[in-house]
C-alpha positions as CSV (number, residue, x, y, z in Angstrom):
1,M,101.1,110.3,96.0
2,A,102.7,110.3,99.4
3,L,100.0,108.2,101.9
4,N,99.9,109.2,105.4
5,F,99.4,106.1,108.1
6,P,99.3,106.2,111.7
7,N,102.2,105.4,114.1
8,S,102.5,102.3,116.1
9,P,99.3,100.5,114.4
10,T,98.0,97.4,116.2
11,L,98.0,93.7,114.4
12,N,95.5,93.9,111.5
13,E,94.3,97.6,112.0
14,I,92.7,98.9,109.2
15,H,93.1,102.2,107.5
16,E,91.5,103.9,104.8
17,E,92.7,106.5,102.4
18,N,91.5,108.0,99.0
19,G,88.6,105.4,98.8
20,T,92.1,102.3,99.3
21,K,91.9,100.4,102.4
22,W,95.5,99.3,104.0
23,Q,96.2,96.6,107.0
24,W,99.2,96.1,109.4
25,N,100.4,92.5,109.3
26,G,102.5,93.7,112.1
27,S,105.6,94.0,109.6
28,S,104.4,96.2,106.8
29,W,101.1,97.8,105.4
30,T,99.4,95.6,102.5
31,R,97.0,97.0,100.4
32,I,93.3,95.2,100.5
33,V,92.0,94.8,97.0
34,S,88.5,95.3,96.3
35,A,87.3,91.7,95.4
36,G,85.6,91.5,91.7
37,A,82.4,89.0,91.5
38,Q,83.3,86.2,93.7
39,G,85.0,83.0,91.3
40,F,85.3,79.3,92.0
41,Q,86.5,78.6,95.7
42,G,90.6,78.3,95.0
43,V,92.1,74.8,96.6
44,Q,92.6,75.5,100.5
45,G,96.4,76.8,101.0
46,A,98.6,74.3,103.4
47,D,98.6,75.1,106.8
48,G,101.4,77.4,108.8
49,A,103.9,75.5,110.5
50,Q,102.9,75.8,114.1
51,G,105.1,78.5,116.0
52,F,107.3,76.9,118.9
53,Q,106.0,77.5,122.3
54,G,107.7,80.2,124.1
55,A,109.6,79.2,127.4
56,Q,107.8,79.6,130.4
57,G,107.6,83.3,132.3
58,L,108.6,84.0,135.5
59,T,105.6,84.2,138.0
60,G,104.6,87.3,139.1
61,A,102.3,87.9,142.2
62,Q,98.7,86.8,141.6
63,G,96.3,89.5,141.3
64,A,92.4,89.1,142.9
65,Q,91.2,85.7,141.5
66,G,87.7,86.5,140.7
67,A,85.0,83.8,141.2
68,D,86.7,80.2,140.7
69,G,85.4,77.3,138.3
70,A,85.4,73.9,139.5
71,Q,89.2,73.7,140.3
72,G,91.6,70.7,140.2
73,A,93.1,69.5,143.3
74,Q,96.6,72.1,143.6
75,G,99.5,69.4,142.9
76,Y,102.7,69.9,144.1
77,Q,105.1,72.8,142.6
78,G,108.4,71.5,140.8
79,A,108.5,70.0,137.4
80,Q,105.9,70.8,135.6
81,G,103.4,67.8,135.2
82,V,100.9,67.0,132.3
83,Q,98.2,69.4,132.2
84,G,95.1,68.8,133.1
85,A,91.6,68.7,131.6
86,D,90.2,72.2,131.4
87,G,88.1,73.1,134.6
88,V,84.3,74.6,133.9
89,Q,85.3,78.2,133.4
90,G,83.8,80.7,136.2
91,A,83.0,83.8,135.4
92,Q,85.3,86.7,135.2
93,G,86.1,88.1,137.7
94,Y,87.5,92.2,138.3
95,Q,91.1,92.6,137.6
96,G,93.4,93.1,141.0
97,V,96.1,95.5,141.6
98,Q,98.9,94.3,139.9
99,G,101.6,93.0,142.0
100,E,104.9,93.4,142.6
101,V,107.3,91.4,140.4
102,G,108.5,88.7,142.3
103,A,112.0,86.8,142.6
104,Q,113.0,84.5,139.3
105,G,112.3,81.0,140.5
106,A,113.9,78.2,138.7
107,Q,112.0,77.2,135.7
108,G,110.3,73.9,135.4
109,S,110.7,71.2,132.9
110,Q,108.4,71.6,129.8
111,G,105.0,69.5,130.2
112,V,103.4,67.4,127.4
113,Q,101.9,69.1,125.2
114,G,97.9,68.8,125.3
115,A,96.3,67.3,122.2
116,P,94.9,70.4,120.0
117,G,91.1,71.4,120.3
118,T,88.5,70.6,118.0
119,I,88.1,73.2,115.1
120,G,85.2,75.3,115.4
121,S,82.3,75.7,113.0
122,Q,82.7,77.5,110.2
123,G,81.5,81.3,110.1
124,A,78.6,82.8,108.0
125,Q,79.5,83.7,104.8
126,G,80.8,88.0,104.6
127,A,79.1,90.2,102.3
128,Q,80.0,90.1,98.8
129,G,83.0,92.9,98.0
130,A,82.9,95.6,95.8
131,D,84.1,95.0,92.2
132,G,87.5,94.1,91.4
133,N,90.1,95.5,89.3
134,F,90.6,95.3,86.2
135,G,91.4,92.0,85.3
136,G,93.9,89.7,83.6
137,A,97.5,88.6,84.6
138,T,99.5,91.0,86.9
139,F,103.0,92.1,87.0
140,D,105.3,94.2,89.3
141,Y,107.1,96.7,87.4
142,T,109.3,100.1,87.4
143,F,108.6,103.1,85.2
144,S,111.4,104.1,83.0
145,T,110.8,108.1,81.1
146,D,113.5,106.9,78.5
147,T,111.9,106.7,74.8
148,T,114.6,104.7,72.7
149,D,114.0,101.5,71.6
150,S,116.1,99.5,73.6
151,D,116.0,96.5,76.3
152,P,114.8,98.1,79.0
153,G,116.3,95.9,81.7
154,Q,115.0,93.5,84.3
155,G,112.2,94.6,86.0
156,V,111.6,97.6,83.7
157,L,109.0,99.2,81.4
158,K,109.1,102.0,79.2
159,F,107.1,103.8,76.2
160,S,108.3,105.3,72.3
161,E,106.3,108.5,74.0
162,S,105.9,110.4,76.6
163,P,103.2,111.9,77.5
164,F,101.1,109.4,75.7
165,S,98.8,109.7,72.9
166,G,97.4,107.4,70.1
167,A,99.3,104.9,69.2
168,L,102.5,104.0,70.2
169,N,105.3,100.9,71.2
170,L,105.2,99.4,75.3
171,Y,109.0,98.1,75.4
172,I,109.0,96.0,78.5
173,D,111.7,93.4,79.4
174,D,111.2,90.0,79.6
175,E,111.3,89.4,83.4
176,D,109.4,91.3,86.5
177,D,110.7,93.1,89.2
178,N,110.3,89.5,91.1
179,G,112.1,87.4,88.2
180,T,108.6,86.5,86.4
181,D,109.3,85.5,83.1
182,I,105.8,86.9,81.0
183,Q,107.4,85.9,77.3
184,S,105.2,83.0,77.1
185,F,102.4,85.1,78.5
186,L,103.1,87.7,75.5
187,R,103.1,85.1,73.2
188,T,99.7,83.7,73.5
189,I,98.1,87.8,73.2
190,D,99.9,88.0,70.3
191,D,98.2,84.4,68.9
192,S,95.0,85.9,68.9
193,T,93.4,86.5,65.7
194,S,91.0,89.6,66.5
195,T,92.7,93.1,65.1
196,I,93.0,94.4,68.6
197,K,94.7,91.4,70.0
198,G,94.3,92.6,73.8
199,H,94.5,95.5,76.4
200,F,96.8,96.3,79.2
201,R,96.3,99.0,82.2
202,I,99.0,100.4,84.0
203,S,98.7,101.7,87.0
204,N,100.8,103.2,90.5
205,R,101.3,99.7,92.9
206,L,99.8,101.4,95.8
207,D,96.9,103.7,93.4
208,A,94.6,101.9,91.7
209,S,93.4,105.0,90.3
210,D,96.0,106.6,89.1
211,F,96.3,104.7,85.7
212,A,96.5,104.2,81.8
213,L,94.7,101.9,79.4
214,F,96.4,100.3,76.0
215,T,95.0,98.7,73.0
216,I,97.0,95.6,71.9
217,S,97.7,95.3,68.1
218,G,100.7,93.6,67.9
219,V,103.6,91.9,69.9
220,T,107.2,91.8,68.2
221,E,109.9,89.9,70.5
222,N,113.6,91.1,70.5
223,T,116.2,89.4,72.4
224,G,115.7,90.5,76.0
225,Y,112.7,92.6,75.6
226,F,109.1,92.8,73.5
227,D,107.9,96.1,71.7
228,V,104.3,96.0,71.8
229,S,102.1,97.7,69.3
230,A,99.4,99.8,71.2
231,A,97.2,102.7,71.0
232,Y,96.5,104.9,74.6
233,V,92.6,104.6,74.7
234,S,91.8,106.4,78.3
235,G,92.6,106.8,82.3
236,S,93.7,109.1,84.7
237,A,97.3,109.4,84.1
238,T,99.4,110.7,81.0
239,S,102.4,109.4,81.9
240,F,104.5,108.5,85.1
241,S,107.3,109.5,86.7
242,N,111.3,107.9,86.5
243,S,111.3,104.9,88.3
244,E,108.0,104.6,89.4
245,D,106.9,101.3,91.8
246,V,103.7,100.5,89.0
247,I,101.8,97.3,88.5
248,I,101.0,96.2,84.8
249,T,98.0,94.1,84.1
250,F,97.5,92.2,80.7
251,A,93.9,90.9,79.6
252,R,93.6,89.0,76.0
253,T,90.9,89.2,73.6
254,G,89.3,85.9,72.2
255,D,89.5,85.7,68.6
256,K,87.1,86.9,66.4
257,G,83.7,85.0,66.2
258,D,81.6,83.7,63.8
259,T,79.3,86.2,62.1
260,G,75.1,85.8,62.3
261,A,73.1,84.8,59.4
262,Q,71.7,88.0,57.0
263,G,68.3,88.3,57.0
264,A,66.0,87.7,54.2
265,Q,65.3,90.9,51.7
266,G,62.2,93.1,52.0
267,A,59.6,93.6,49.4
268,Q,60.5,96.0,47.3
269,G,57.9,99.0,47.0
270,A,55.4,99.7,44.5
271,Q,56.4,102.3,42.2
272,G,54.4,106.3,42.7
273,A,51.9,107.1,39.8
274,Q,53.3,109.8,37.2
275,G,51.8,113.0,37.7
276,F,49.0,114.6,35.0
277,Q,50.9,116.7,32.6
278,G,49.7,119.9,32.8
279,V,46.7,121.8,30.1
280,Q,48.2,123.2,27.0
281,G,47.9,127.1,27.1
282,L,46.8,129.3,24.3
283,N,50.0,130.9,21.9
284,G,49.7,134.5,22.1
285,T,51.5,137.3,20.0
286,I,55.3,137.2,19.6
287,G,57.0,139.5,21.6
288,V,60.2,139.7,23.1
289,D,60.3,137.1,25.6
290,G,61.2,137.8,29.2
291,A,63.2,135.2,31.3
292,Q,61.9,132.0,30.7
293,G,59.8,130.4,33.6
294,A,58.8,127.1,34.4
295,Q,57.7,125.2,31.5
296,G,54.0,124.5,30.9
297,A,52.1,122.3,28.8
298,Q,52.2,123.1,25.0
299,G,49.9,126.0,24.0
300,F,48.4,125.6,20.1
301,Q,50.7,126.7,17.5
302,G,50.8,130.0,15.9
303,V,51.8,131.3,12.6
304,Q,54.7,130.0,11.5
305,G,57.8,131.9,11.0
306,A,61.7,131.9,11.7
307,Q,63.1,130.2,14.9
308,G,64.4,132.0,17.7
309,A,67.7,131.5,18.8
310,Q,67.5,128.6,21.5
311,G,68.4,129.6,25.5
312,F,70.8,128.3,27.6
313,Q,70.1,125.0,29.6
314,G,69.7,125.0,32.8
315,A,72.4,123.3,35.1
316,Q,71.9,119.6,35.1
317,G,70.7,118.2,38.5
318,T,73.6,116.7,40.8
319,S,73.3,112.8,42.1
320,F,72.9,112.1,45.5
321,T,74.2,113.1,48.2
322,R,76.2,110.4,50.9
323,T,77.5,111.9,54.5
324,E,79.1,110.1,57.2
325,Y,78.8,110.9,61.2
326,N,81.1,109.2,63.7
327,Y,80.8,109.1,67.0
328,T,82.6,107.9,70.4
329,A,79.7,107.6,73.0
330,T,79.9,108.8,76.9
331,S,78.0,106.2,78.9
332,G,74.3,106.1,78.8
333,Q,74.1,108.9,75.6
334,T,71.4,108.6,73.0
335,T,71.4,111.5,71.4
336,F,73.7,112.3,68.2
337,S,73.5,114.8,65.7
338,A,73.3,114.5,61.9
339,S,71.6,116.0,59.0
340,Y,69.2,114.9,56.5
341,A,65.7,115.3,55.0
342,D,63.9,112.0,55.6
343,G,64.6,109.6,58.4
344,T,64.1,106.7,56.4
345,D,66.9,107.5,54.3
346,I,69.8,106.6,56.7
347,D,71.6,104.1,58.8
348,V,72.6,103.9,61.9
349,Y,75.8,101.3,63.3
350,Y,76.5,100.5,66.6
351,N,80.4,99.2,66.8
352,G,79.9,98.2,63.3
353,V,76.3,96.5,63.5
354,R,73.2,98.0,61.9
355,L,70.5,99.1,64.0
356,T,66.4,98.9,63.1
357,P,64.6,101.5,62.7
358,D,63.1,100.2,65.9
359,E,66.1,101.0,67.6
360,Y,66.3,104.9,66.7
361,T,63.8,107.6,66.2
362,A,65.3,110.2,63.9
363,T,62.0,112.5,62.8
364,N,63.2,116.1,63.3
365,G,66.1,116.2,60.5
366,T,69.0,117.2,62.8
367,T,69.2,114.4,65.5
368,V,69.2,110.4,65.8
369,V,68.0,109.0,69.2
370,L,69.0,105.7,70.5
371,D,66.2,104.0,72.4
372,T,69.0,102.4,74.4
373,G,71.8,104.6,75.9
374,A,75.2,103.7,74.7
375,A,77.7,102.5,76.7
376,A,81.0,104.4,77.1
377,G,83.6,104.2,74.7
378,A,80.8,102.5,72.1
379,I,81.5,103.5,67.9
380,I,78.3,105.7,66.5
381,D,78.4,105.9,63.3
382,I,75.4,107.5,60.7
383,I,75.1,107.5,57.0
384,T,72.6,109.7,55.4
385,F,71.7,109.5,51.7
386,E,69.7,112.9,50.1
387,S,68.5,113.4,46.6
388,A,70.1,116.4,44.6
389,G,69.6,120.4,45.4
390,P,67.1,122.2,43.5
391,Q,67.5,122.6,39.7
392,G,69.6,125.6,38.9
393,P,68.2,128.2,37.5
394,Q,67.5,128.7,33.5
395,G,69.4,130.6,31.2
396,A,67.4,133.8,29.9
397,Q,65.6,132.9,26.7
398,G,67.0,134.4,23.3
399,Y,64.9,137.0,21.5
400,Q,62.4,135.3,19.4
401,G,62.9,136.1,15.7
402,V,60.8,135.8,12.7
403,Q,59.1,133.1,13.0
404,G,59.6,130.3,10.4
405,A,59.6,126.8,9.9
406,P,59.8,125.1,13.2
407,G,63.4,123.2,13.1
408,V,64.0,119.9,14.5
409,Q,63.6,119.8,18.2
410,G,66.5,118.8,20.0
411,A,66.5,116.1,22.6
412,Q,66.5,117.4,26.4
413,G,68.9,116.9,28.7
414,S,67.4,114.0,30.9
415,Q,66.8,115.2,34.2
416,G,68.5,114.4,37.9
417,T,66.3,112.3,39.8
418,S,66.9,110.9,43.1
419,F,69.6,108.6,44.0
420,A,69.2,104.2,43.6
421,R,69.7,102.0,46.0
422,T,70.0,98.2,45.0
423,E,70.6,95.4,47.5
424,Y,72.3,92.1,46.3
425,N,72.2,89.5,49.1
426,Y,74.0,85.5,48.7
427,T,74.8,82.8,51.1
428,A,78.7,81.6,50.3
429,T,79.9,78.5,49.9
430,S,83.0,77.4,51.6
431,G,86.0,79.5,50.6
432,Q,83.8,82.0,48.2
433,T,85.3,85.6,47.6
434,T,83.6,86.9,44.4
435,F,80.1,88.2,44.6
436,S,78.3,90.0,41.8
437,A,77.2,93.6,41.8
438,T,76.3,96.1,39.4
439,Y,77.6,99.6,40.6
440,A,79.3,102.7,39.1
441,D,81.8,103.9,42.0
442,G,83.5,101.0,44.4
443,T,83.0,104.2,46.9
444,D,79.3,104.2,46.9
445,I,78.5,100.3,48.4
446,D,78.3,99.0,51.4
447,V,79.0,95.5,52.2
448,F,78.3,93.4,55.3
449,L,79.2,89.6,56.1
450,N,76.3,88.5,58.8
451,G,75.1,91.5,59.5
452,I,78.5,93.3,60.0
453,R,80.0,96.1,57.9
454,L,82.9,95.6,56.5
455,T,85.8,97.8,55.8
456,P,86.5,99.3,52.2
457,D,90.1,97.4,53.3
458,E,88.2,94.2,53.8
459,Y,87.4,93.8,50.0
460,T,88.1,95.4,46.5
461,A,85.4,96.9,44.5
462,T,86.9,98.6,41.1
463,S,85.4,96.5,38.3
464,G,81.6,97.7,38.4
465,T,80.4,94.2,38.3
466,N,81.3,92.2,41.4
467,V,83.2,93.0,45.0
468,V,86.2,90.6,45.6
469,L,86.5,89.5,49.4
470,D,90.2,89.8,50.9
471,V,89.4,86.6,52.7
472,G,87.3,83.2,51.7
473,A,83.9,83.5,53.3
474,T,83.2,80.2,55.8
475,A,80.0,78.1,53.9
476,G,76.9,79.5,55.0
477,D,77.8,83.3,55.8
478,I,75.6,85.4,54.5
479,I,76.6,88.4,52.5
480,D,74.8,91.4,51.2
481,I,75.9,94.1,49.2
482,L,74.1,97.7,49.1
483,T,74.9,100.1,46.2
484,F,74.1,103.7,45.7
485,E,73.4,104.8,42.3
486,S,72.1,108.4,40.6
487,A,68.7,108.4,38.8
488,G,68.3,106.6,35.6
489,P,67.3,107.8,32.2
490,Q,64.4,110.2,31.6
491,G,60.9,107.8,30.8
492,V,59.7,108.8,27.5
493,Q,58.2,111.9,26.6
494,G,54.4,112.1,25.7
495,A,52.6,112.2,22.4
496,Q,52.3,115.8,21.0
497,G,49.1,117.6,20.7
498,F,47.3,118.1,17.5
499,Q,47.9,121.4,15.7
500,G,45.1,123.5,15.7
501,R,43.7,126.4,13.2
502,Q,45.9,129.1,12.9
503,G,44.2,132.3,14.8
504,A,45.2,135.7,15.6
505,D,48.0,136.4,17.5
506,G,46.9,137.6,21.0
507,A,48.8,138.4,23.6
508,Q,51.1,135.8,25.3
509,G,49.0,133.6,27.6
510,D,50.4,132.8,31.4
511,V,52.8,129.7,32.1
512,G,50.9,127.1,33.0
513,A,50.6,125.6,35.9
514,Q,53.4,122.6,36.5
515,G,51.4,119.1,37.6
516,D,51.8,117.8,40.5
517,V,54.5,115.3,41.2
518,G,53.4,112.1,41.3
519,A,53.1,110.0,44.6
520,Q,56.0,108.7,46.1
521,G,55.8,104.6,46.2
522,A,55.9,103.2,49.1
523,Q,58.7,101.9,50.9
524,G,59.8,98.1,51.0
525,A,59.5,96.4,53.8
526,Q,62.4,96.2,56.3
527,G,64.4,92.8,56.0
528,F,64.9,90.6,58.8
529,Q,67.4,91.4,61.1
530,G,70.2,88.8,60.8
531,R,70.9,86.2,63.7
532,Q,73.4,87.3,66.5
533,G,76.9,86.3,66.4
534,A,78.3,83.7,68.5
535,D,79.5,85.0,72.0
536,G,82.8,86.1,72.3
537,A,85.2,84.2,74.1
538,Q,85.4,84.6,78.1
539,G,87.3,87.2,78.8
540,D,90.6,85.7,81.5
541,V,89.8,85.5,85.4
542,G,90.5,88.6,87.2
543,A,93.6,88.3,90.0
544,Q,92.4,86.5,93.1
545,G,92.0,89.0,95.7
546,T,94.0,89.3,98.7
547,Q,92.1,87.6,101.6
548,G,90.0,89.6,103.7
549,S,90.8,90.7,107.1
550,P,90.0,88.2,110.0
551,G,87.0,88.7,111.7
552,A,86.5,90.0,115.5
553,Q,87.7,87.8,118.2
554,G,84.9,86.0,120.1
555,T,84.0,87.1,123.8
556,Q,86.6,85.1,126.3
557,G,84.7,83.1,128.8
558,A,85.1,83.0,132.1
559,P,88.9,82.2,133.3
560,G,89.4,79.0,135.4
561,A,91.9,78.5,138.1
562,Q,94.9,80.2,136.8
563,G,98.1,78.4,136.5
564,N,102.0,79.8,136.2
565,Q,101.9,81.5,132.7
566,G,105.0,81.1,130.4
567,R,105.9,83.7,127.8
568,Q,103.9,83.9,124.4
569,G,105.7,81.6,121.7
570,A,106.0,83.5,118.4
571,P,102.9,83.0,115.9
572,G,103.4,80.4,113.8
573,A,103.7,81.7,110.1
574,Q,100.1,82.3,108.1
575,G,99.0,79.2,105.5
576,T,98.9,80.9,101.8
577,S,96.2,81.8,100.5
578,G,94.5,79.2,98.2
579,T,94.5,80.4,93.9
580,D,91.9,79.4,91.5
581,V,93.4,80.1,87.4
582,V,91.9,78.9,84.1
583,R,94.2,77.2,83.0
584,A,92.4,76.6,79.7
585,W,88.7,76.4,77.8
586,I,87.3,75.9,74.8
587,N,83.9,76.2,72.5
588,F,83.8,73.7,70.0
589,N,81.6,71.7,67.7
590,G,81.5,67.9,68.1
591,T,79.3,67.1,65.2
592,G,81.2,66.0,62.1
593,T,84.2,66.8,61.7
594,V,85.6,68.6,65.2
595,A,85.4,72.7,64.7
596,I,86.7,74.6,67.3
597,R,84.9,77.6,67.4
598,Q,87.1,79.3,70.1
599,D,89.7,78.6,72.9
600,F,92.9,79.2,75.4
601,N,95.6,76.5,75.7
602,V,93.8,74.1,73.5
603,N,95.8,72.8,70.3
604,T,93.6,69.6,69.4
605,V,90.6,67.7,69.9
606,T,90.6,64.6,69.0
607,D,87.1,62.5,67.9
608,L,87.6,59.4,69.8
609,A,84.4,57.6,69.0
610,Q,80.4,59.0,69.3
611,G,80.2,61.3,72.0
612,Y,83.6,61.0,73.1
613,Y,86.5,63.2,72.5
614,R,90.2,63.9,73.8
615,I,91.3,67.9,74.8
616,N,95.0,67.8,74.2
617,F,96.5,71.3,75.9
618,V,99.1,73.4,74.2
619,T,101.5,74.1,77.4
620,N,101.0,71.1,79.5
621,L,99.6,71.6,83.1
622,P,102.1,71.6,86.3
623,D,100.2,68.6,87.5
624,A,96.8,66.5,86.9
625,N,95.2,68.3,90.5
626,Y,93.0,70.5,88.4
627,A,89.3,70.4,87.8
628,V,87.0,70.7,85.1
629,S,83.7,71.8,84.2
630,G,81.4,72.3,81.1
631,S,78.2,71.9,79.5
632,A,76.5,70.6,76.0
633,T,73.2,71.0,74.5
634,P,71.2,68.0,74.4
635,N,70.4,68.3,70.6
636,S,67.6,66.2,69.4
637,Q,67.8,64.1,72.5
638,P,64.6,64.0,75.0
639,D,67.2,64.7,78.1
640,W,69.4,67.0,79.1
641,S,73.2,66.0,78.6
642,K,75.3,64.7,81.0
643,I,79.4,65.8,80.8
644,H,81.8,63.1,81.9
645,I,85.7,63.5,82.7
646,F,87.9,61.4,83.2
647,G,91.9,60.2,81.8
648,Q,93.4,59.7,79.0
649,N,92.6,56.2,77.3
650,G,89.8,56.0,79.7
651,Y,87.0,55.2,76.9
652,P,84.5,53.8,75.7
653,T,83.8,50.6,78.0
654,G,83.0,51.5,82.0
655,A,83.9,52.9,84.9
656,S,87.0,50.5,85.4
657,D,88.6,52.5,82.6
658,Y,88.6,55.8,83.9
659,D,92.3,56.8,84.7
660,A,93.1,60.3,86.2
661,P,93.7,63.4,83.9
662,A,97.0,64.1,82.5
663,T,99.0,66.8,82.8
664,S,98.9,67.0,78.6
665,N,95.2,66.0,78.0
666,F,91.8,64.9,79.3
667,E,88.9,62.7,78.1
668,V,85.0,63.6,77.8
669,S,81.9,61.8,76.9
670,V,78.5,63.5,76.2
671,S,75.1,61.2,76.7
672,R,71.5,61.7,77.7
673,T,71.6,61.7,82.3
674,D,70.6,58.5,82.1
675,G,73.9,57.0,80.9
676,T,72.0,55.1,78.0
677,I,73.0,57.1,74.7
678,F,76.3,58.5,74.0
679,Y,76.1,61.6,71.3
680,D,78.0,64.0,69.2
681,A,77.0,67.3,70.6
682,E,76.7,70.4,68.4
683,I,77.4,73.0,70.9
684,I,80.3,72.0,74.1
685,M,82.1,74.2,76.3
686,L,84.8,73.5,79.0
687,S,86.8,74.9,81.2
688,V,89.7,74.4,83.2
689,H,90.6,75.4,86.5
690,R,93.9,75.1,88.8
């Protein structure tokens, strides 16, 4: 998209177009990137070298002079002497009419440079900038519309398809347009243990609103380039032009966090009472039967005769029906469609975590309403369970023959009942994979690890007696298995009533009314919700925003006596802006055998002594001039924790042994704030900035 910059801009002039601001630096327009939330202040860049002082200009005719300040005595004109101290500055006079340019005089010798002025006090902090762009490491590349799997060449990236849709592959050269090698960065992303290893975002270099966002599922390293397995997620662009100047930003996903413990199982509800049997009707005169209605209670037995042909048995009731609805939510969406008969026979999941009934409403039979609006892109899964449909119509009864001695009554087919739902709960041992559960069909079970529902690809359920996880559990993990099965056998039939005396055959009695269905048993109490899983690893710090434009210049004081003006020297180069980059971070358990929960660029943690640890980097830092921040839990200590940071071989006797941190590692200790007790902490979190 072409930009309409103004002609003949002034230094530091701001131009805004399509919601993006640009600044003229004297030779080109540079984009002002909106800053994200303010990070730690970077180390101040070195001051730029001072520009050379320009040669003394020609002296023009003097204009009308303003009111004088206290003026020093005028020296003789000639070789310029040491510059005197400034006089008190007078009020600025009106500017006179410019005189004609005088003849060029002889150039005086260069005077001794005056001492530098004192540095002005720091200005007030500016207001916080708008939210930053997509965080991560950003590189400059050129887009190619070629779709073949090959090395695209330095500074070039391309895709396996265009336009983008669903799964695809990114082919990107090892070096960007500026010669920056990205191999180590992509290898770090490939090391992530999460299913989605990270994200990348491609946008026009000059227009951040023209972008496409992708997930990363795998990285393959080839000679000279990488093949990144990805999937298109969203964005305003589904392709870019050939040779278009783009930037690509990578963000790594942290390793999969620990799963929270399973809540206790709720108590089973009491079974509903059995309905009363209907009253037995009188036996009527034998005649041709019509279509049989619903069977009433047994009447008194009439005259014995030949048994008629047995009617066809009605269709067997079906087992329960299980239906799953899947949605990708829009921002703030609360209502999702689902058909169900009873709102207590559904499960609702938010990004794979089962919600409690207090977190949604399911009463109208057609929708589920979340109490809190979902985030854009959240995955909502709704599973409904319903009993069988109505029993099929009974076949027409055969004609009754002459009554005779009754034959042996055939066994009645079992009635289809509601589905049975059973829950098994276990606390796993280290590496345990097999857990007992009884089921008829392995597709009619749900398996949860610390409250997170597993996919069928993560376990095996074929034997009908146990479930086998693909990956061994961690000691203390909570495993829940829910099974759903059709009804068991029908209850025992009541004893037959006594046979009455034979009477005259009368008209056939009406069918007795069916007994009331017993009240449904109370539902078991809801199990306690499992503990929340550990927080995911912190995302990479966003790239540093460009430096804001300089503040407006203060009002000029009234001039002192005017001296000869020289030509202005070229301005000195501006110092580079400091940066703040997270070089490494870690969250680990320091009790017993050290256990790393999540980390970035940390190889190992060495347990040196009680309360003392050495943190070893995977990739050495460029120098030891880095900063470390952190915190630790106080455990049972009666005081808050105190973190000490020191260098290699800096433990444990005292401050005199503390060395500067090394490029390959640094050491920490944990103690009470008064420094009297050093102890192993359960949660220690550290971050390294450089």
